[in-house]
N, C-alpha and C positions, 0 to 999 in steps of 0.2 A: 733409937727410934727407927722404924722400918721405912724404907722408901716406898713410894706408891707402887713401883713395879714388884717389889717383894711381897706386898699384900695381895696382889692379884694372883689368881689361879694361873698356873702355867698354860692352861688351855683357854684362857679368856680371850675374847675377841679384841678387847682394848689392848691387851699385851701384844697380840699378833699384829695389830695395826701399828703399835708403837715400834715393834721390831722392824717392820717393813719401812716405816718412815725413817727410822734411825739408819737403816742400811742404805737407803737412797740418799739421805743427808750426807753420810760418810762418802758415798760414791760422788756426789756433787762437789764436796770439798776436796776430794782426792783428784778428780778428773778436772784439771785446770784448762786443758786444751782438748775439748771433746772432738775437734776435727781430726785429731790423731787416730780416732777410732774408725774413721771412714775407710771403707774397703777392707776392713779386718773381718774375716768371716766369724760368725757367731756360733757355728755348729758345735763347738765344745761346751757352750753354755747351756744348751737345750737338752733336757733329758727326754727320752722316749721318742715317739714319732713327731716329726715336724711337718707342719703343713707347707705346701709349696710356697705360699706367700711369705711365711716366716723364714723359710730356708734362704730366700734371696736377700734378707735383711742383713746389714752389717752391724757391727757393734755400735756405731753411731746411731742408727735407727733404734736399736734396743735401748740405748741411753735415753733418747728422747721419749720413747714409750714408757720407760720406767718412771721418768720425771712426770710425765702427763698423768699416769695412774696415781702417783703420790699426790698431785694437786687435787685430783678427784677425791681421793681418800680423805684428805685434810679439809677440803672445801665443800664437799657434798657433791651430789650427782648433777652433772651438767648434761643438758639434753644433747643427744647425738644428732648428727645431721640427718636429713630426711632419707637419704639413700640407705644408711645403716639401719635406721629404725624400720623402714619398709622391708628390708631384707630379713630382719629378725622377726617381724610380725608374720611374714610369709613362712618362715621356718618353724615357728612354734605356734601351735593352735592355742587360741585364748580359752582359758577354762570358763565354763559356764558358772555363773554365780547363783544358780537355783539352789534351793535348800537340799536337794538330793545329790548334789555334785560330789565327786570324790575329793575335791580340793577342800570343801567345807567339812566333809566327814573326817578327814585326818590331817588337819592343819599342823598339828604338832609334828607328825612324821615328815610332812613337806618342809616345815621350818628346819628341822634337824638335817634333812637332806641338803638344803641350800646352805645352811650354816657350815656343814662339813665341807662342802665344795668351796666355800669362801675361805675357810682355814687352809685348805689344800692349795688354793691359788695364791693366797698371801705368803704361805711358806715357800712356794716355788718362786714367786717374784722376789722374795727376800734373798734367796740363794742366787738368783740371777744378778741382783744388784751387787752382791758380794763378789761373785765371779767376775763380773765386768770390772769392778774396782781392782781386783787382783791382776786381771789381764792388762789393764791400763798401766799398772805399776811395772809389769814385765816389759811393756812397750817402751816406757821411758827409762827403764833400767834402775828402778828403785829397789833396793834390797828389802826383804820382808822383815 
């Protein structure tokens, strides 16, 4: 009999969410003293360009962020504070919902675009969780 994960397509969103959740659960079980991650730079965990705000974060802040994202993934969307939502509203124009809008005309393409982005982000966050776990093991001196 196949397990549920074996029956899912390797590109399914459910499987990507499970992988991320499992990586964070493993991170949480491994990192027994998260405060050991304070002041440890996270630059080796981030691929590509890093924004100034993220560059100043240490592994402890990354640990807290990864846990918070996991809670959101498992519990559903939690409203952001007013400051963040106002910032995002100002940064992205709201699409018109009239019948001639491009959003309505090609919703399948828009859905595929956002779904691809979500897969990319989940994969990146899963790798960050795994890297943070390995870095913690190095800090406490646990052999692989």
